[in-house]
N, C-alpha and C positions, 0 to 999 in steps of 0.2 A: 529430542533436539539436543541431547547431551553427547551421544556417541556418534550419531549420524546427523549432520546439519542440514536443515531445510535449505539454506542458501547454497550449499554445495550441490544438492540435488537439483535445485532450480537452474544452476549454471549449466548442468548437463541437458536439461529439458528446453531451456530458452535458446532456440536456434534462429538464424536469420529468417525473417518473414513471419514469425509466429505472432499471434494476437494474445495478449495477456489480460486477464480480467482479475481484479482484486476487489474484495470487499473486506475492509478493515477499519478499525477505530481511528488509526492515525497513519500518516505518511510522513516519513522523515527523510531528510537528504542523505542520511548515513546508510539507509537501506538502498537508496539509489547508488551511492558510491560503491557499496559492496558488490552490486550487480551491474555496474556501469557498462562494462564491455558487452555483456549480454543484452542489456536493455537498449543499448544504442542500435542494435540490429533488428528490433521488433518492428512489426508494421504499425502497431498501435497498442496502447495500454489504456484500458478503461478502469477507473478507480471509483468505487462508491464508498463513501464514509458510512460505516455501519451504525453509528449513533447520530442522532440529530445534531448537525454541526452548525448549520445556519438557521437563525431564527428570523422570520419575516417581521419587520416592523409593521404594526397595524396603522394604516393610514385611512382616514375617512374618505369615502368615495367622492365627496365634494371637493377635496383638496386637489384632485387631479394631478398628483405628483407620481412620478414613477415609483415602482416597488423598490423598497430598500431592504437589504439583508445585512444582518450583523453576525459576526462570528462569535459563538458562545465563548465565555471566559475560560471555561475548563478546557476547551479545545485549543485555544490560542496559546495557552501556557506550555503545551507539550508537543503539539502536533507536527510541526514542520522542522524546527531546528533541533529536535532530538529529545529522547526520553531521559530520565534520570540514570538509566543504565548505560547511556551513551556518553557519560561524562568524560571518560578517557579520550574519546574521539573529539569532544569539544575542546579538551585541553591541548590538542595538537594545533589549535588556532588556524584551522584550514576551512572554517565554515564559509567564508566569503567566496573562495574559489569553488568549493563544492556546490554552494548555493547557485552560483552563476552558471556552472555547467548543467546543474539539474534544471534550472529555469529555462535554459535554451532547449534542453531535451523535452521538457514539458510542453513548451510552445509548439514543438514539431510533432509530438506523438501521443500526448496524453489528453484524455477527456475525464474531467472530474464531475461527479454528481454527489448529491447528499441525500441521505435517508431523511425524509421529512415526517415519518411516522414517529409515534411516541416510543415504540419498541426498538431495541437494538437488533440488528441483523447479525447472524452468525458469520464470522469472518472466514474467507477462503481465498485461495489463489487458483486460477485455472489457466493453463497454457494450451491454447487452441492452435493446432497445426493444420492450416487450411489445405495443405498439399497431402496430408495423410490423416484422415478422420479417425482412424483407429489408434492413433498415438496421442490423442488429446489426453492431458492429465489434469487432475484436480487435487489440491491439498486442503484438508480441513481438519479441525478448526484452527484458524490462525487467531489466537486469543489476544495477544498484545498489540496487534497492528502490524503495519508494514515498516518495521524498524530493524536495526541491526541485531537487537536482542531476540526478536522473533525469528530472525534468520539463523540464529545460533552463533553469531559472531561477537556478541557482547554478553557479559554475565547478566544473569537475571535472578530474581528471588523466587522464581517458580521452582517448586520441588520436582515436579514432573509435568511434562507437557508432551502428550502423545499426539502426533500429527499423522493422519492417515493420507495415503497416496492412492488414488483410484485412477485407473486408466480407462479410457472410453470403451474398450472392448471387454472390460470386466463389469459392465453395467448391470443394473438390477434385473 
């Protein structure tokens, strides 16, 4: 992700009508901003948080209250408004407009789910092309989440991050 950027490759693969599936530890508005043009044309995006994000509050059965979920503290500090590597983007003071655009897009096209197991799932991105089953592609592992640094657009402290791209017709 130093010489060839994941984000640039995704821009080529995300075409109108595709379905995108992402499993990652975080989702930031800056990843959305980097791929905004392409993501606006997808049919849907399914996002699964790879680490347990939401913890269910334990409520006694006799209380008859609806289930409550809380967002874990470690997730809430970094997950949506950006990672420490996206500081340059935060300094541009455009979070409000980016967040508004991202929220509108999420309402229309995104489905979020959370991993509830104790183990973290390995991150990946898959672009499904329903009109051409042989051109579906997957990228793995996506280590740092769905953020501008994982796309290659922000600096990161990772020395080496090898991401594999697999096409459906190259299957096992």
